[in-house]
C-alpha positions as CSV (number, residue, x, y, z in Angstrom):
1,M,161.5,17.8,-104.4
2,K,161.6,14.0,-104.4
3,S,165.3,13.5,-104.0
4,Y,165.6,15.7,-100.9
5,R,162.5,14.1,-99.3
6,S,163.8,10.6,-100.0
7,R,166.9,11.5,-98.0
8,L,164.8,12.8,-95.1
9,A,162.6,9.7,-95.2
10,S,165.7,7.5,-94.9
11,V,166.9,9.5,-91.9
12,S,163.5,9.4,-90.2
13,S,163.2,5.6,-90.7
14,T,166.0,5.1,-88.2
15,L,164.4,6.9,-85.3
16,V,163.8,4.5,-82.4
17,L,161.3,4.7,-79.5
18,G,161.6,2.4,-76.6
19,G,164.0,0.1,-78.4
20,T,161.5,-0.6,-81.2
21,V,161.7,0.7,-84.7
22,L,158.6,3.0,-84.7
23,L,158.9,5.0,-87.9
24,T,159.1,4.0,-91.5
25,A,159.9,5.9,-94.7
26,C,156.5,5.3,-96.2
27,A,154.5,8.2,-97.4
28,P,150.7,8.5,-96.7
29,Q,148.6,6.1,-98.9
30,P,146.6,7.8,-101.7
31,G,143.4,9.2,-100.3
32,A,144.6,9.1,-96.7
33,Q,143.2,11.9,-94.6
34,V,145.9,14.3,-93.2
35,G,146.1,14.0,-89.5
36,S,144.0,10.8,-89.3
37,L,146.5,8.6,-87.6
38,A,145.4,7.2,-84.3
39,D,146.7,9.2,-81.4
40,A,148.8,11.4,-83.8
41,G,148.3,14.4,-81.6
42,S,148.1,12.7,-78.2
43,P,149.9,14.1,-75.1
44,E,151.5,10.7,-74.7
45,R,153.2,10.8,-78.2
46,C,154.3,14.4,-77.5
47,A,156.0,13.3,-74.2
48,S,157.7,10.5,-76.0
49,L,159.4,12.7,-78.6
50,A,162.5,13.4,-76.5
51,S,163.3,9.8,-76.1
52,S,162.4,9.1,-79.7
53,L,164.8,11.7,-81.1
54,A,167.7,11.3,-78.6
55,G,170.7,9.7,-80.2
56,S,169.2,9.1,-83.6
57,A,168.2,12.6,-84.9
58,P,169.8,14.0,-88.0
59,V,171.8,16.6,-86.0
60,S,174.7,16.2,-83.6
61,D,174.4,16.5,-79.8
62,L,170.6,17.0,-79.7
63,V,169.2,18.0,-76.3
64,V,165.4,18.2,-76.0
65,T,164.7,20.5,-73.1
66,A,160.9,20.3,-73.3
67,A,158.2,18.2,-75.1
68,Q,154.9,19.4,-73.7
69,W,151.3,19.1,-74.8
70,Q,149.6,22.5,-75.1
71,A,145.8,22.4,-74.7
72,A,143.8,24.6,-77.1
73,E,143.5,28.2,-75.9
74,A,144.6,31.1,-77.9
75,L,146.5,28.6,-80.1
76,P,145.2,25.3,-81.3
77,A,146.1,22.1,-79.4
78,H,149.7,21.1,-80.2
79,C,152.9,19.5,-79.1
80,L,155.6,22.1,-78.1
81,V,159.2,20.8,-78.5
82,E,162.2,22.9,-77.5
83,G,165.9,22.2,-77.4
84,Y,169.2,22.7,-79.0
85,Y,171.9,20.9,-80.9
86,G,175.4,21.1,-82.4
87,A,177.3,22.5,-79.4
88,H,180.9,23.6,-80.1
89,E,183.3,25.8,-78.2
90,G,183.8,29.1,-79.9
91,R,187.0,31.0,-80.4
92,V,185.4,33.9,-78.5
93,G,182.1,34.0,-76.7
94,G,181.8,30.6,-75.1
95,E,179.9,27.5,-76.3
96,Y,177.7,28.0,-79.4
97,R,174.7,25.8,-80.3
98,T,171.6,26.1,-82.3
99,G,168.4,26.5,-80.3
100,F,165.0,25.5,-81.8
101,R,161.3,25.5,-81.0
102,M,158.7,23.5,-82.9
103,R,154.9,23.3,-82.6
104,L,153.1,20.3,-84.0
105,P,149.3,20.8,-84.1
106,D,146.8,18.1,-83.3
107,D,144.8,19.0,-86.4
108,W,147.7,19.1,-88.9
109,N,147.2,20.2,-92.5
110,G,150.1,18.1,-93.7
111,R,152.3,21.2,-94.3
112,F,155.6,22.3,-92.8
113,F,156.4,25.9,-92.1
114,F,159.9,27.3,-91.4
115,Q,159.7,30.7,-89.6
116,G,162.6,33.0,-90.6
117,G,164.6,35.0,-88.1
118,G,165.4,38.7,-87.9
119,G,168.2,41.2,-87.2
120,S,171.3,39.4,-85.8
121,N,169.1,36.5,-84.7
122,G,170.3,34.9,-81.4
123,V,166.7,34.5,-80.2
124,V,164.4,31.5,-81.0
125,G,161.2,32.6,-82.6
126,D,157.8,31.8,-81.1
127,A,157.2,29.1,-83.8
128,T,153.6,30.3,-84.4
129,G,154.4,31.3,-88.0
130,P,153.7,35.0,-88.2
131,N,153.3,36.1,-91.8
132,G,152.3,39.7,-92.0
133,A,150.1,42.1,-90.0
134,G,146.6,41.0,-89.7
135,N,147.1,37.5,-91.2
136,P,146.4,34.3,-89.3
137,A,149.5,32.7,-88.1
138,A,150.7,29.5,-89.8
139,L,150.0,27.4,-86.7
140,I,146.4,28.6,-86.7
141,R,146.2,27.6,-90.4
142,G,147.2,24.1,-89.4
143,Y,150.9,24.1,-90.2
144,A,153.6,22.5,-88.1
145,V,156.0,25.3,-87.4
146,I,159.7,25.4,-86.5
147,A,161.9,28.4,-85.6
148,Q,165.6,28.6,-84.6
149,D,168.2,31.1,-83.4
150,S,170.8,30.4,-86.2
151,G,173.5,29.0,-83.9
152,H,174.0,31.6,-81.1
153,D,172.2,32.8,-78.1
154,N,172.1,36.5,-77.2
155,T,171.9,35.9,-73.5
156,R,174.8,33.4,-73.3
157,N,177.0,34.4,-76.2
158,T,177.8,38.0,-75.3
159,V,181.1,39.8,-74.7
160,P,180.9,43.5,-73.9
161,D,184.1,44.5,-75.6
162,H,183.3,42.4,-78.7
163,Q,180.0,44.2,-79.7
164,G,178.1,42.2,-77.0
165,E,175.7,39.7,-78.6
166,L,177.4,40.1,-82.0
167,V,180.5,38.3,-80.7
168,F,179.5,35.3,-82.8
169,G,181.0,37.1,-85.8
170,F,184.5,36.3,-84.4
171,D,183.9,32.5,-84.6
172,P,184.0,31.0,-88.1
173,Q,181.5,28.3,-87.5
174,A,179.1,30.6,-85.7
175,R,179.3,33.2,-88.5
176,R,178.6,30.5,-91.1
177,D,175.7,29.1,-89.0
178,Y,174.2,32.6,-88.9
179,G,174.6,33.0,-92.6
180,H,173.2,29.7,-93.8
181,A,174.6,26.5,-92.3
182,S,172.2,26.1,-89.4
183,L,169.2,26.4,-91.7
184,I,169.4,23.1,-93.4
185,R,170.2,21.2,-90.2
186,T,167.1,22.7,-88.5
187,Y,165.1,21.8,-91.5
188,D,166.2,18.2,-91.3
189,L,165.5,18.1,-87.6
190,G,162.0,19.5,-88.2
191,H,161.2,16.8,-90.7
192,A,162.5,14.1,-88.3
193,M,160.1,15.5,-85.7
194,L,157.2,15.4,-88.1
195,Q,157.9,11.8,-88.9
196,A,158.2,10.9,-85.2
197,F,155.0,12.6,-84.2
198,Y,152.7,12.0,-87.2
199,D,154.2,8.9,-88.8
200,R,154.4,10.7,-92.0
201,S,156.4,13.5,-93.7
202,A,155.0,16.8,-94.9
203,E,153.2,17.0,-98.2
204,T,154.1,20.7,-98.6
205,N,157.1,22.7,-97.3
206,I,156.8,26.5,-96.9
207,F,159.3,29.2,-95.7
208,W,158.3,32.7,-94.7
209,G,160.6,35.4,-93.5
210,C,161.4,39.1,-93.7
211,S,164.7,41.0,-93.4
212,K,167.3,38.5,-92.1
213,G,164.4,36.0,-92.5
214,G,164.2,37.1,-96.1
215,Q,167.9,36.4,-96.5
216,E,167.3,32.9,-95.1
217,G,164.6,32.3,-97.7
218,M,167.1,33.3,-100.4
219,A,169.7,31.0,-98.8
220,F,167.3,28.1,-99.1
221,A,166.4,28.9,-102.7
222,Q,170.1,29.3,-103.7
223,R,172.0,26.8,-101.5
224,Y,169.4,24.2,-100.6
225,P,167.0,24.5,-103.6
226,E,165.2,21.1,-103.0
227,A,164.0,22.0,-99.5
228,F,161.0,24.1,-100.1
229,D,158.0,24.1,-102.4
230,G,157.4,27.8,-101.8
231,I,159.2,30.7,-100.2
232,V,158.2,34.2,-99.2
233,A,161.4,36.2,-98.8
234,M,160.2,39.7,-97.9
235,A,162.6,42.7,-97.8
236,P,165.4,40.1,-98.1
237,G,168.8,40.9,-96.6
238,M,170.4,39.0,-99.4
239,S,173.2,41.7,-99.7
240,L,173.6,42.2,-96.0
241,P,177.4,42.9,-96.0
242,R,177.0,45.5,-98.8
243,A,174.0,47.0,-97.1
244,A,176.1,47.4,-93.9
245,I,178.6,49.4,-96.0
246,A,175.8,51.6,-97.1
247,E,174.8,52.2,-93.5
248,A,178.3,53.4,-92.8
249,W,178.0,55.6,-95.8
250,D,174.7,57.0,-94.5
251,V,176.3,57.8,-91.1
252,Q,179.1,59.7,-92.7
253,A,176.7,61.6,-95.0
254,F,174.4,62.7,-92.1
255,A,177.4,63.5,-89.9
256,G,178.2,66.2,-92.4
257,I,175.3,68.2,-91.0
258,F,177.0,68.3,-87.6
259,E,180.1,69.5,-89.2
260,S,178.3,72.3,-91.1
261,R,176.8,73.4,-87.8
262,G,180.1,73.3,-86.0
263,E,178.8,70.7,-83.6
264,P,180.4,67.6,-82.3
265,V,179.4,64.3,-84.0
266,S,177.3,62.5,-81.5
267,A,175.4,59.3,-81.8
268,F,172.9,60.5,-79.2
269,N,172.0,63.7,-81.1
270,F,171.7,62.1,-84.6
271,A,167.9,62.4,-84.5
272,S,168.3,66.2,-84.3
273,L,169.9,66.3,-87.7
274,I,166.6,66.3,-89.6
275,S,163.4,66.7,-87.8
276,Q,160.2,64.7,-88.6
277,E,158.7,68.0,-89.8
278,E,161.6,68.6,-92.2
279,L,161.3,65.1,-93.5
280,G,157.6,65.7,-93.9
281,L,158.5,68.6,-96.1
282,V,160.8,66.4,-98.2
283,G,158.0,63.8,-98.5
284,R,155.5,66.3,-99.7
285,E,157.9,67.4,-102.4
286,V,158.5,63.9,-103.5
287,L,154.8,63.2,-103.8
288,A,154.2,66.5,-105.6
289,E,156.8,65.5,-108.2
290,C,156.1,61.8,-108.6
291,D,152.7,60.8,-107.3
292,G,151.0,61.1,-110.7
293,D,153.6,58.9,-112.5
294,D,151.3,55.9,-112.1
295,G,148.3,57.7,-113.5
296,L,146.7,58.8,-110.2
297,E,147.5,61.1,-107.4
298,D,146.6,58.9,-104.5
299,G,149.4,59.4,-102.0
300,L,151.5,56.5,-103.4
301,I,154.3,56.5,-105.9
302,G,153.6,53.3,-107.8
303,A,156.2,53.8,-110.6
304,V,159.1,52.4,-108.6
305,G,162.4,53.7,-109.7
306,A,161.0,56.5,-111.9
307,C,161.3,59.1,-109.1
308,T,164.9,60.1,-109.6
309,T,167.4,62.5,-107.9
310,A,167.4,64.5,-111.1
311,R,163.8,65.3,-110.5
312,I,163.8,65.7,-106.7
313,E,167.0,67.6,-106.0
314,P,165.9,70.8,-107.8
315,R,162.7,70.9,-105.7
316,L,164.7,70.5,-102.5
317,R,167.3,73.1,-103.5
318,A,164.5,75.5,-104.0
319,L,163.6,75.1,-100.3
320,T,167.1,76.0,-99.1
321,C,167.0,78.2,-96.0
322,E,167.9,81.8,-96.5
323,A,169.5,83.9,-93.7
324,D,166.2,85.4,-92.6
325,A,163.9,82.4,-93.4
326,T,160.8,82.1,-91.2
327,G,158.9,79.4,-93.1
328,P,159.7,75.7,-93.7
329,C,163.1,75.2,-95.3
330,L,166.0,72.9,-95.4
331,E,169.7,73.5,-94.7
332,T,172.1,73.0,-97.6
333,A,173.9,70.2,-95.6
334,Q,170.6,68.4,-95.0
335,I,169.9,68.3,-98.7
336,D,173.4,67.2,-99.5
337,A,173.1,64.4,-97.0
338,L,169.8,63.2,-98.3
339,V,171.0,63.2,-101.9
340,S,174.1,61.3,-101.0
341,V,172.2,58.7,-99.0
342,I,169.5,58.1,-101.7
343,D,172.1,57.9,-104.5
344,G,174.0,55.2,-102.5
345,A,177.4,54.2,-101.3
346,R,180.4,54.5,-103.7
347,N,184.1,54.1,-103.6
348,G,186.6,56.8,-104.6
349,A,186.3,55.9,-108.3
350,G,182.6,56.4,-108.2
351,E,181.8,52.7,-108.4
352,P,178.7,51.6,-106.5
353,L,179.2,49.6,-103.3
354,Y,175.5,48.9,-102.9
355,A,172.3,49.9,-104.7
356,P,170.8,53.4,-104.5
357,F,167.6,53.9,-102.6
358,A,164.2,55.1,-103.9
359,W,162.7,58.5,-103.4
360,D,159.4,57.6,-101.9
361,S,156.7,58.9,-99.6
362,G,157.7,56.7,-96.7
363,L,161.0,58.5,-96.0
364,A,158.9,60.9,-93.9
365,S,157.9,58.1,-91.6
366,P,159.4,57.1,-88.2
367,G,160.1,53.7,-89.7
368,W,162.6,55.4,-92.1
369,S,164.1,57.7,-89.5
370,V,164.7,55.0,-86.9
371,W,167.3,53.4,-89.2
372,K,168.8,56.5,-90.8
373,I,169.1,58.9,-88.0
374,G,167.2,57.5,-85.0
375,L,164.2,58.9,-83.1
376,E,163.9,61.5,-80.3
377,P,164.4,60.9,-77.5
378,A,165.4,57.3,-78.4
379,P,166.5,55.0,-79.9
380,P,169.7,56.1,-81.5
381,S,170.1,55.3,-85.2
382,L,169.9,51.6,-86.0
383,N,172.4,52.2,-88.8
384,I,174.8,52.9,-85.9
385,L,173.6,50.4,-83.3
386,L,173.1,47.4,-85.5
387,G,174.7,48.5,-88.8
388,G,178.0,49.6,-87.3
389,A,178.3,46.7,-84.9
390,S,177.4,44.1,-87.5
391,L,179.8,45.6,-90.1
392,A,182.7,45.5,-87.6
393,A,182.0,42.1,-86.0
394,V,180.2,40.0,-88.6
395,F,180.6,41.3,-92.1
396,T,184.3,42.2,-92.4
397,T,187.3,39.9,-92.1
398,P,189.1,40.1,-89.8
399,P,186.4,41.3,-87.4
400,T,187.1,44.3,-85.2
401,A,186.4,44.2,-81.5
402,L,184.5,47.3,-80.2
403,P,182.6,48.2,-77.1
404,G,178.9,48.1,-77.8
405,N,178.2,51.7,-76.9
406,P,176.7,53.9,-79.7
407,Q,179.4,56.5,-79.7
408,A,182.2,54.0,-80.1
409,L,180.4,52.4,-83.0
410,L,179.8,55.8,-84.6
411,E,183.4,56.7,-84.4
412,W,184.4,53.4,-86.0
413,Q,182.0,54.0,-88.9
414,M,183.3,57.6,-89.3
415,G,186.7,56.1,-89.9
416,F,185.5,53.5,-92.4
417,D,187.4,53.8,-95.7
418,F,185.2,53.0,-98.7
419,D,188.2,52.1,-100.9
420,V,190.1,49.9,-98.5
421,D,187.8,48.7,-95.7
422,A,184.9,48.0,-98.1
423,Q,186.9,45.2,-99.6
424,R,187.0,43.4,-96.3
425,I,183.5,41.9,-96.8
426,Y,185.1,39.8,-99.5
427,A,188.4,39.0,-97.6
428,V,189.4,35.5,-96.4
429,E,191.9,35.4,-93.6
430,P,192.6,32.6,-91.0
431,P,190.9,31.3,-89.0
432,F,188.1,32.1,-91.5
433,Q,188.1,29.9,-94.7
434,T,185.3,31.8,-96.3
435,S,184.5,35.5,-96.6
436,A,181.6,37.2,-94.9
437,W,180.1,37.7,-98.4
438,Q,180.3,33.9,-99.0
439,D,178.8,33.2,-95.6
440,V,176.0,35.7,-95.6
441,G,175.5,37.2,-99.0
442,M,172.7,35.3,-100.9
443,R,172.5,37.2,-104.2
444,S,173.0,34.5,-106.8
445,T,170.9,35.1,-110.0
446,D,171.0,31.4,-110.9
447,L,167.8,29.8,-109.4
448,S,167.7,27.1,-112.0
449,A,167.9,24.3,-109.4
450,F,165.1,25.8,-107.4
451,A,162.9,26.3,-110.5
452,D,163.7,22.8,-111.8
453,Q,162.4,21.3,-108.6
454,G,159.1,23.2,-109.0
455,G,160.0,25.9,-106.3
456,R,158.0,29.1,-106.2
457,L,159.3,32.4,-104.7
458,I,157.5,35.6,-103.8
459,V,159.5,38.6,-102.8
460,P,157.5,41.6,-101.4
461,H,159.7,44.7,-100.7
462,G,158.8,48.1,-99.4
463,V,159.8,51.0,-101.7
464,S,160.6,53.1,-98.6
465,D,162.7,50.4,-96.9
466,P,165.6,52.4,-95.3
467,V,168.0,49.5,-94.8
468,F,167.6,47.1,-97.8
469,S,167.0,48.9,-101.0
470,V,164.1,47.7,-103.2
471,L,166.2,48.8,-106.2
472,D,168.8,46.1,-105.2
473,T,166.0,43.5,-105.2
474,I,164.7,44.7,-108.6
475,D,168.3,44.6,-110.0
476,W,168.7,41.1,-108.6
477,W,165.4,39.9,-110.2
478,N,166.4,41.4,-113.6
479,G,169.6,39.3,-113.3
480,V,167.5,36.2,-112.5
481,N,165.3,36.9,-115.4
482,E,168.3,37.2,-117.7
483,T,169.8,34.0,-116.5
484,A,166.4,32.3,-116.9
485,G,166.1,33.4,-120.5
486,G,163.3,35.8,-119.7
487,D,161.2,33.3,-117.8
488,A,161.9,34.3,-114.2
489,A,158.2,35.1,-113.6
490,E,157.4,31.4,-114.0
491,F,159.0,30.8,-110.6
492,A,160.0,34.1,-108.9
493,R,158.0,37.3,-108.6
494,V,158.9,40.6,-106.9
495,F,156.1,42.8,-105.5
496,A,157.2,46.4,-104.7
497,V,155.1,47.9,-101.9
498,P,155.0,51.7,-102.4
499,G,155.3,53.7,-99.2
500,M,156.2,50.7,-97.0
501,N,159.2,50.8,-94.7
502,H,161.3,47.8,-93.6
503,C,158.9,44.8,-93.4
504,A,156.0,47.0,-92.4
505,G,155.1,50.6,-91.5
506,G,155.0,53.8,-93.5
507,P,152.0,55.3,-95.2
508,G,151.8,52.5,-97.9
509,P,149.6,49.4,-98.1
510,D,151.5,47.1,-95.7
511,R,148.6,44.8,-95.0
512,F,148.6,41.9,-97.5
513,D,148.5,38.1,-97.4
514,S,151.6,36.8,-99.2
515,L,151.2,33.3,-97.6
516,T,147.8,32.7,-99.1
517,A,149.2,33.9,-102.5
518,L,152.1,31.5,-102.2
519,E,149.7,28.6,-101.2
520,A,147.6,29.3,-104.3
521,W,150.7,29.2,-106.5
522,V,152.3,26.1,-105.0
523,L,149.1,24.0,-104.4
524,E,146.9,25.1,-107.2
525,G,149.3,26.4,-109.8
526,D,147.7,29.8,-109.6
527,A,150.5,32.3,-110.2
528,P,149.9,35.6,-108.4
529,D,149.2,38.3,-111.0
530,R,148.3,40.7,-108.1
531,I,148.1,40.7,-104.3
532,S,145.4,42.7,-102.7
533,A,146.8,45.2,-100.1
534,S,145.5,47.9,-97.9
535,A,147.0,50.7,-95.8
536,A,147.0,50.7,-92.0
537,P,143.7,51.7,-90.5
538,D,145.4,54.3,-88.3
539,G,147.7,55.7,-91.0
540,P,147.4,58.7,-93.3
541,L,146.0,56.6,-96.2
542,A,143.6,54.6,-94.0
543,G,140.9,52.9,-96.2
544,L,143.1,52.8,-99.3
545,S,143.2,49.4,-101.1
546,V,145.5,48.8,-104.0
547,P,146.9,45.8,-105.7
548,L,150.6,44.9,-105.4
549,C,151.8,44.0,-108.9
550,P,154.6,41.6,-110.0
551,Y,157.5,43.6,-111.3
552,P,157.9,45.1,-113.9
553,Q,154.2,45.8,-113.8
554,I,152.8,48.7,-111.6
555,A,149.4,49.5,-110.3
556,V,148.0,52.1,-112.7
557,G,145.0,53.9,-111.2
558,N,142.1,56.1,-112.5
559,R,139.0,57.6,-111.1
560,Q,135.7,57.3,-112.8
561,D,132.2,58.0,-111.5
562,G,133.6,58.6,-108.0
563,Q,135.3,55.2,-108.0
564,T,139.0,54.5,-107.9
565,R,140.2,51.5,-109.9
566,Y,143.6,50.0,-110.4
567,Q,145.0,47.5,-112.8
568,C,148.4,45.9,-113.0
569,R,150.2,46.7,-116.2
570,L,153.6,47.8,-117.6
571,P,154.4,51.4,-117.0
572,E,154.2,53.7,-120.0
573,Q,157.6,54.4,-121.6
574,D,158.7,58.0,-122.4
């Protein structure tokens, strides 16, 4: 990472405080104790950051709105810095700018942590560095942490008849900032603040994010490969525009149940299409067919990708409701919809537009339903609320202005043409000079620059993720491995999490510490051959502990002498 850090050092050396050159580009002397500078964490130095950065920071039009010392309470003592930069007048939606928040701890471990965003962003994260349920936040671990809103503000940049807070998709620069462009500027600003506050740069740079945050991790690895030593990109939205097409596909598939019943297609009744009890029936059939594929019936389907429609569909068809049925059963239209959704979006020629999804135990969980069909009494399907709005406003060119109400979004998705409209994610049309796929899609299989700089990448992904398919992530890794001549595991590892929904939830083992695993890989050279994981204490598999294994290995289990043991190994081939 030397070349990139040299550039940052030269930027930082120009910062001025009180008319005097305060900072230099020198690194800590060998053996110097991290955080040992006199007054490095003082309230006075914190208060001076605004004047230090103003007019000489590596971003344009920087405004520091707060630089306040925070005494140790729930969080360790630290300097909190907030502000924004890069203001420009948008084509629609008013003035856009990138908001940020950074926390610089008094007792600094010498490491920099970039906190990824989520959803459509537009909100500045808390900059504490969350990194998974039950894990200590990065700030508590001693990291300096930065977060940002990716170039738009959901409270200021909102137009009701342009999908509300998604109006940024109508402005080329705002869309590009959302996709990737704001990331490196915020990174540079964060390093300038480190230099100004500690008189030194970070020894180690770490990124952690899930969903859109995972997409941001992929953006750094692919577009700015010298920035980070290590990245956790969990459930990465690297194919966001394609996944949004799949959401429209899902909506049309499930709407077929309304049509089979002779009912109007309503966004507000979507959750009635398949009840949680009926999904529970599907989940039980999936487990009955595939739970033992990994050697042990433990409530988890560890052999990701082996549980296919060819195996599951006959079981579901056997549960088709008869005219006089009184027991648990499924409507033909419900089975049709589920098979269509799992098998994935296709155009009229049968060519895939996005990856298929996995048959897994977590599809019987609320975390699956909330995306696919919604929950009763609320919220409506996120595939409609977020997927439809994003596809129309952000991921297609030219964008389509719609009111933000769920029914209008549903009706637009119902009219989406998978031959014609699907191509709009790749379209370039003025005023846009790049496509939505170029701006937001981060699916390159060439990570050679990242690997050459010594970068390390961990990609955990729930097998029951309802919005970003784990099979897309696995297909991507296979491409990376091919490009790397079979050596991708030297720098990038995917860990499928059976039963886990999007970023968390579901019956699977969604409690695991990916940050500690990344630290061991980056700092000690200890590549993760397994990550210990456990199921939620209040879930159906409470108490279950199982290793997450680097793909293509799976956790193979057996019971002996009343004890359950797992080992990571390649699945047996038929």
